[in-house]
C-alpha positions as CSV (number, residue, x, y, z in Angstrom):
1,M,-261.0,41.5,24.7
2,D,-261.0,38.2,26.6
3,G,-258.4,39.6,29.0
4,E,-260.5,42.7,29.9
5,R,-262.7,42.5,33.0
6,T,-266.1,44.0,33.2
7,N,-266.3,46.9,35.6
8,R,-268.7,45.9,38.5
9,V,-269.0,48.7,41.0
10,S,-268.9,47.2,44.5
11,G,-267.5,47.8,47.9
12,T,-267.4,46.6,51.5
13,L,-270.6,47.5,53.3
14,R,-269.9,49.2,56.6
15,G,-272.1,51.2,58.9
16,R,-275.5,50.9,60.5
17,V,-278.5,48.9,59.4
18,C,-281.2,50.7,57.3
19,H,-284.9,50.2,57.8
20,D,-285.0,47.8,54.9
21,G,-282.4,45.5,56.5
22,S,-279.5,46.5,54.3
23,A,-276.3,48.2,55.4
24,E,-276.5,52.0,55.7
25,L,-273.8,53.1,53.4
26,P,-271.5,56.1,53.9
27,D,-271.5,58.8,51.3
28,P,-268.8,58.0,48.8
29,V,-268.7,61.6,47.5
30,S,-266.0,63.8,49.0
31,S,-266.9,66.9,47.1
32,P,-270.1,68.2,45.5
33,M,-271.2,66.7,42.2
34,R,-273.7,67.9,39.7
35,I,-275.5,65.2,37.7
36,A,-278.2,65.6,35.0
37,L,-280.4,62.6,34.2
38,V,-282.2,62.3,30.8
39,A,-285.3,60.0,30.9
40,P,-289.0,60.1,30.4
41,H,-291.1,62.5,32.5
42,P,-291.9,60.8,35.8
43,D,-295.6,61.0,35.1
44,S,-295.4,59.4,31.7
45,R,-296.5,55.9,32.7
46,N,-293.2,54.6,31.5
47,G,-291.3,52.0,33.5
48,I,-288.0,53.8,32.8
49,G,-289.5,57.0,34.1
50,D,-290.5,55.2,37.3
51,Y,-287.0,53.7,37.6
52,T,-285.3,57.1,37.1
53,G,-287.6,58.8,39.7
54,R,-286.7,56.2,42.3
55,L,-283.0,56.4,41.5
56,V,-283.0,60.2,41.8
57,E,-284.8,60.0,45.1
58,E,-282.2,57.5,46.5
59,L,-279.2,59.5,45.1
60,R,-280.5,62.6,46.9
61,L,-281.0,60.6,50.1
62,R,-277.6,58.9,50.0
63,S,-275.5,61.9,49.1
64,P,-276.7,65.4,49.9
65,R,-273.5,66.6,48.3
66,C,-274.6,65.2,44.9
67,S,-277.0,67.6,43.2
68,V,-279.3,65.8,40.7
69,M,-281.2,67.4,37.9
70,A,-284.2,65.1,37.2
71,P,-286.2,64.8,34.0
72,A,-289.0,67.0,35.4
73,D,-286.5,69.8,35.8
74,F,-285.8,69.7,32.1
75,F,-289.3,69.9,30.8
76,P,-291.9,70.5,33.5
77,L,-295.4,70.0,32.2
78,Q,-297.2,73.1,31.1
79,P,-300.8,73.8,32.4
80,G,-303.3,71.7,30.6
81,R,-300.8,69.3,29.2
82,K,-300.4,65.6,30.1
83,P,-297.4,63.3,29.7
84,G,-299.3,61.5,27.0
85,D,-299.2,64.6,24.9
86,F,-295.8,63.5,23.7
87,V,-297.7,60.9,21.7
88,D,-295.2,58.8,19.8
89,S,-292.4,59.0,22.3
90,Q,-292.0,59.7,26.0
91,L,-290.0,62.8,25.3
92,P,-291.2,66.1,23.7
93,A,-290.4,66.9,20.1
94,R,-286.9,68.3,19.6
95,W,-285.8,66.9,22.9
96,P,-282.0,67.2,22.2
97,R,-282.3,71.0,21.9
98,I,-284.4,71.2,25.1
99,F,-282.0,69.1,27.1
100,L,-278.9,70.8,25.7
101,E,-280.3,74.2,26.6
102,A,-281.0,73.0,30.2
103,V,-277.4,71.6,30.3
104,D,-276.0,75.0,29.2
105,A,-278.0,76.7,32.0
106,A,-277.1,74.3,34.8
107,R,-273.6,73.1,33.6
108,P,-273.6,69.6,35.1
109,Q,-270.3,67.7,35.5
110,L,-271.9,64.6,34.0
111,V,-275.0,63.6,32.1
112,H,-276.7,60.2,32.6
113,I,-279.1,59.0,29.9
114,Q,-281.6,56.3,30.8
115,H,-282.0,54.7,27.4
116,G,-285.1,52.9,26.0
117,L,-286.7,52.8,22.6
118,Y,-288.6,56.0,23.5
119,A,-285.3,58.0,23.1
120,G,-284.5,56.5,19.7
121,H,-281.2,55.1,18.5
122,G,-280.4,57.3,15.5
123,R,-280.3,61.0,14.5
124,S,-281.8,62.6,17.6
125,L,-279.7,60.7,20.0
126,S,-276.6,61.3,17.9
127,R,-277.3,65.0,17.9
128,F,-277.5,65.1,21.6
129,L,-274.3,63.1,22.1
130,D,-272.5,65.4,19.7
131,G,-273.7,68.3,21.8
132,L,-272.3,66.8,25.0
133,R,-269.0,65.9,23.4
134,A,-268.7,69.5,22.1
135,R,-269.3,70.7,25.7
136,R,-266.7,68.2,27.0
137,I,-269.3,66.7,29.4
138,P,-268.9,63.0,30.3
139,C,-271.8,60.8,29.5
140,V,-273.1,57.6,31.1
141,M,-275.9,55.6,29.5
142,T,-278.0,52.9,31.1
143,L,-279.3,50.4,28.6
144,H,-282.8,49.2,29.7
145,G,-282.8,46.9,26.7
146,V,-279.9,45.3,24.7
147,W,-281.2,44.1,21.4
148,P,-279.3,41.7,19.1
149,P,-279.2,42.7,15.4
150,T,-281.3,40.5,13.2
151,A,-282.2,40.4,9.5
152,F,-285.2,42.6,10.2
153,R,-283.6,44.7,12.9
154,R,-280.3,46.1,11.8
155,W,-280.1,49.3,13.8
156,P,-278.6,47.8,17.0
157,A,-275.2,47.4,15.3
158,S,-274.9,51.1,14.4
159,F,-276.4,52.1,17.7
160,Y,-273.7,50.3,19.7
161,R,-271.0,51.8,17.4
162,L,-272.4,55.2,18.3
163,L,-272.2,54.4,22.0
164,A,-268.6,53.1,21.6
165,S,-267.5,56.4,20.2
166,N,-269.5,58.8,22.3
167,V,-270.4,57.4,25.7
168,D,-267.9,57.2,28.6
169,Q,-269.6,54.3,30.4
170,V,-272.5,52.0,29.6
171,I,-274.5,50.5,32.5
172,I,-276.3,47.2,32.1
173,H,-278.4,45.6,34.8
174,Q,-276.9,42.1,34.3
175,R,-274.3,40.4,32.2
176,N,-276.5,37.6,30.6
177,G,-277.8,38.7,27.2
178,S,-276.0,42.0,27.2
179,L,-272.3,41.9,27.9
180,S,-270.9,39.7,25.1
181,L,-273.2,41.4,22.6
182,L,-272.0,44.9,23.5
183,Q,-268.4,43.7,23.3
184,E,-268.9,42.1,19.9
185,H,-270.1,45.5,18.6
186,G,-267.0,47.5,19.8
187,I,-267.8,48.6,23.4
188,R,-264.8,47.7,25.5
189,A,-265.4,45.7,28.7
190,S,-263.7,48.4,30.7
191,H,-266.5,50.8,29.5
192,I,-269.3,48.5,30.7
193,T,-270.5,48.6,34.3
194,V,-273.0,46.1,35.8
195,I,-275.4,47.7,38.3
196,P,-278.6,45.8,39.1
197,H,-282.1,47.3,38.9
198,G,-282.9,48.6,42.3
199,T,-285.4,47.0,44.7
200,W,-287.8,48.9,46.9
201,T,-287.8,48.6,50.7
202,S,-290.2,46.4,52.6
203,E,-291.9,49.5,54.0
204,E,-292.6,50.8,50.5
205,S,-294.0,47.4,49.5
206,A,-296.4,47.3,52.5
207,P,-300.0,47.1,51.0
208,G,-302.7,49.5,52.0
209,H,-306.4,48.6,52.3
210,L,-307.8,47.4,49.0
211,P,-311.5,46.5,48.8
212,D,-312.1,43.2,47.1
213,T,-314.1,44.0,44.0
214,T,-312.8,41.1,41.9
215,G,-314.0,38.0,43.9
216,L,-310.5,36.9,45.0
217,N,-311.3,36.1,48.6
218,G,-310.4,32.5,49.5
219,R,-308.9,31.7,46.1
220,R,-305.3,30.8,45.2
221,V,-304.2,33.9,43.2
222,V,-301.7,33.7,40.3
223,L,-300.8,37.3,39.4
224,F,-299.5,38.6,36.0
225,A,-298.8,42.4,36.2
226,G,-297.4,44.9,33.8
227,N,-297.7,45.9,30.2
228,I,-299.2,43.2,27.9
229,F,-297.6,42.5,24.6
230,R,-296.4,39.4,22.7
231,R,-293.0,39.0,24.3
232,K,-294.5,39.1,27.8
233,G,-295.9,35.6,27.1
234,L,-299.2,35.9,29.0
235,H,-300.8,33.4,26.6
236,V,-298.4,30.7,28.0
237,V,-299.9,31.0,31.5
238,I,-303.5,31.1,30.1
239,Q,-302.9,27.9,28.1
240,A,-301.3,26.3,31.1
241,F,-304.1,27.1,33.5
242,P,-306.7,24.3,32.6
243,D,-304.2,21.7,33.9
244,V,-303.6,23.8,37.0
245,L,-307.3,23.9,37.7
246,R,-307.6,20.1,37.5
247,E,-305.2,19.9,40.5
248,I,-306.1,23.1,42.3
249,P,-309.8,24.0,41.6
250,D,-309.7,27.2,43.6
251,A,-306.8,28.7,41.6
252,C,-307.4,31.9,39.5
253,L,-305.3,34.0,37.2
254,L,-305.5,37.8,37.9
255,V,-304.1,39.9,35.0
256,V,-303.3,43.5,35.9
257,G,-302.0,45.9,33.2
258,S,-302.4,47.8,30.0
259,E,-302.2,46.3,26.5
260,R,-299.4,47.7,24.3
261,T,-299.9,48.2,20.6
262,D,-296.6,49.8,19.6
263,N,-295.9,47.6,16.6
264,V,-297.7,45.4,14.0
265,A,-296.7,42.2,15.8
266,D,-298.4,43.3,19.0
267,R,-301.5,44.6,17.2
268,L,-301.9,41.2,15.6
269,Y,-301.1,39.4,18.8
270,L,-303.8,41.0,21.0
271,P,-306.9,39.8,19.2
272,W,-305.4,36.3,19.3
273,L,-304.7,36.7,23.0
274,H,-308.3,37.8,23.6
275,H,-309.5,34.6,21.9
276,Q,-307.2,32.6,24.1
277,A,-308.6,34.3,27.2
278,R,-312.3,33.9,26.3
279,E,-312.7,30.5,28.0
280,G,-311.1,31.7,31.3
281,L,-313.2,34.9,31.4
282,K,-316.4,32.9,30.9
283,G,-315.3,30.2,33.4
284,G,-314.4,32.8,36.0
285,W,-310.9,31.6,36.6
286,L,-309.3,34.5,34.6
287,I,-309.9,37.9,36.1
288,R,-308.9,41.1,34.2
289,R,-308.0,44.4,35.9
290,A,-307.4,46.4,32.7
291,G,-305.4,49.6,32.5
292,Y,-302.8,51.2,34.7
293,V,-303.3,50.9,38.4
294,S,-302.0,53.1,41.2
295,D,-298.8,52.2,43.1
296,D,-300.9,51.4,46.1
297,E,-303.1,49.0,44.2
298,L,-300.1,47.3,42.6
299,W,-298.4,46.7,45.9
300,A,-301.7,45.4,47.3
301,R,-302.1,43.0,44.3
302,I,-298.6,41.7,44.7
303,A,-299.0,41.2,48.5
304,G,-302.4,39.4,47.9
305,A,-301.0,36.9,45.4
306,D,-299.8,33.4,46.1
307,V,-297.3,33.6,43.3
308,V,-296.4,36.2,40.6
309,V,-295.6,35.0,37.1
310,F,-293.2,36.3,34.4
311,P,-293.6,34.1,31.4
312,Y,-291.5,36.3,29.2
313,L,-290.4,35.2,25.7
314,R,-287.9,37.9,25.0
315,R,-284.3,36.7,24.9
316,Y,-282.5,40.0,24.8
317,G,-280.9,41.8,27.7
318,S,-283.4,43.6,29.9
319,S,-284.8,43.9,33.4
320,S,-288.2,44.0,35.1
321,G,-289.3,46.7,37.5
322,I,-292.4,44.6,38.5
323,F,-290.0,41.7,39.3
324,H,-288.1,43.9,41.7
325,R,-291.3,45.0,43.4
326,V,-292.1,41.3,43.9
327,L,-288.6,40.9,45.5
328,A,-289.4,43.9,47.8
329,A,-292.6,42.2,48.9
330,G,-290.8,38.9,49.5
331,Q,-293.3,37.1,47.3
332,P,-292.7,33.9,45.3
333,A,-292.1,34.4,41.6
334,I,-292.0,32.0,38.6
335,C,-289.8,33.3,35.9
336,A,-289.1,32.1,32.4
337,R,-285.4,31.1,32.0
338,V,-284.5,34.2,29.9
339,P,-281.8,36.9,30.3
340,T,-284.3,39.3,32.1
341,F,-284.2,37.0,35.1
342,A,-280.5,36.0,35.0
343,E,-279.8,37.4,38.4
344,A,-282.5,35.3,39.9
345,T,-281.4,32.2,38.0
346,E,-277.9,32.7,39.3
347,A,-279.2,33.1,42.9
348,W,-281.9,30.4,43.0
349,G,-281.4,28.2,39.9
350,E,-279.8,25.3,41.6
351,H,-282.0,24.9,44.6
352,L,-285.3,26.3,43.2
353,A,-285.2,25.0,39.7
354,E,-289.0,24.6,39.7
355,L,-289.3,28.4,39.6
356,F,-287.6,28.7,36.1
357,P,-289.6,26.8,33.4
358,P,-288.3,27.2,29.9
359,P,-290.0,30.1,27.9
360,G,-293.1,29.0,26.0
361,E,-293.3,25.5,27.3
362,V,-296.9,25.2,28.4
363,G,-296.6,21.8,30.2
364,A,-293.6,23.0,32.2
365,W,-295.5,26.1,33.3
366,S,-298.4,24.0,34.4
367,R,-296.1,21.8,36.5
368,S,-294.4,24.8,38.1
369,L,-297.7,26.5,39.0
370,I,-299.1,23.3,40.5
371,R,-296.0,22.8,42.5
372,I,-295.8,26.3,44.0
373,L,-299.5,26.3,44.8
374,S,-299.5,22.9,46.5
375,D,-296.1,22.7,48.1
376,E,-296.0,25.0,51.1
377,P,-292.4,24.4,52.1
378,L,-291.3,25.2,48.5
379,R,-293.4,28.4,48.7
380,R,-291.7,29.4,51.9
381,R,-288.3,28.8,50.4
382,A,-289.3,30.9,47.4
383,M,-290.4,33.7,49.6
384,E,-287.1,33.7,51.5
385,A,-285.1,33.7,48.2
386,S,-287.1,36.7,46.9
387,A,-286.5,38.7,50.1
388,T,-282.7,37.9,50.1
389,L,-282.2,38.9,46.5
390,G,-284.3,42.1,47.2
391,R,-281.9,43.1,50.0
392,E,-278.9,42.4,47.8
393,T,-280.2,44.7,45.1
394,S,-281.7,47.4,47.3
395,W,-282.0,51.0,45.9
396,S,-279.5,52.1,48.6
397,L,-276.8,49.8,47.2
398,V,-277.7,50.7,43.6
399,A,-277.4,54.4,44.4
400,R,-274.0,54.0,46.1
401,N,-272.8,52.1,43.0
402,H,-273.9,55.0,40.8
403,L,-272.3,57.6,43.0
404,Q,-269.0,55.6,42.9
405,L,-269.2,55.4,39.1
406,Y,-270.0,59.2,38.7
407,R,-267.0,60.0,40.9
408,S,-264.7,57.9,38.8
409,L,-265.7,59.9,35.6
410,I,-265.6,63.5,36.7
411,S,-262.9,65.9,37.9
412,P,-262.8,66.1,41.7
413,A,-262.3,69.9,41.5
414,P,-265.5,72.0,41.4
415,I,-266.2,74.0,38.3
416,P,-265.8,77.7,39.2
417,G,-268.7,80.1,38.7
418,V,-271.4,77.5,38.8
419,D,-274.0,77.7,41.5
420,T,-275.3,74.3,42.8
421,P,-278.8,75.6,43.4
422,A,-279.4,75.3,39.7
423,F,-280.1,71.7,40.6
424,H,-282.5,70.3,43.1
425,G,-280.3,68.5,45.7
426,L,-281.5,67.0,49.0
427,D,-282.0,70.3,50.7
428,D,-284.4,71.3,47.9
429,A,-286.2,67.9,47.7
């Protein structure tokens, strides 16, 4: 196992320069491909659905000869139904049957599953993978979370064995917290590909006009954005803030996002978090923007912040879509030193160590916040670091890496008797 090298899709970048500053990449596909993606519905308020929607858009843009069937093509919403109608999961009931019927109708050359806990890790997923294997269709799976087995969480071991036997290639966003764990559970290094989470363009991140209804004008804004639950560690920043205010009285903490109550731990955590936040709400230095916000508002909040914080406590392999939006906007970020931000730690860790306080250490977070809010040269270096990493992980590069991987797994010869219009390629988008 030690002698095997992890597959990292890469290549020399040649061609013109795109509007986001990255190299415009030639289409690596020499013949048509038909790809089907399995993921939450794009309107389901699920980060994996957002990720997949943006990936599909970029695949269609980068390779008109690659026809992509997106989640919305599998189960378009019926009149009067909302994505939330799927209740306990982000997929409809009996989703394996629905997807397999769509696969039979369109006959893709490869199926790509965007996996999160919404898709489960047991019987339903196994049934779907069995169906693909019976149809001899290659399968790629992106893991948006890589969980270590524990005494109370035993399913990951059997889940990874299932992948080792049924999936042709597993994609992870970064090695740290993921690679060695997957190898320990039987997935060969040659079957693991590292492709970063994509980063939006600077044009996409440009904020629109947003009326100030929260009293932020003239204040130093620390932004926390995203779903709120125990492992996001919001309480760490709240506890650190009184020390910040003693040094920077005009600082404030803006919290944007929806509270998550998916499990008992999170349901117990939220009342405690509300108690922690009470003093800040009364004192006016903590400002809450509850619920989901539009993309336009999210971009505006990121652009208007002095720094965006990610005090995560989770130590398993994962990525953050909000973090990649911050990179797109070229804004400073303070990140807990956990696997989620491994790519940033590798890129900035030596020369911007102040941006990576240990998870859960309130004093370290206070010092990091004070430093970034009071040291303008450091803040400028942090902005440059964000913009650079954003260009290195652009959606255009990520899409090219996916196209190269797809090509390596499917037959170059087209399947006879299959009409590509069954998919929605660039011409149909």
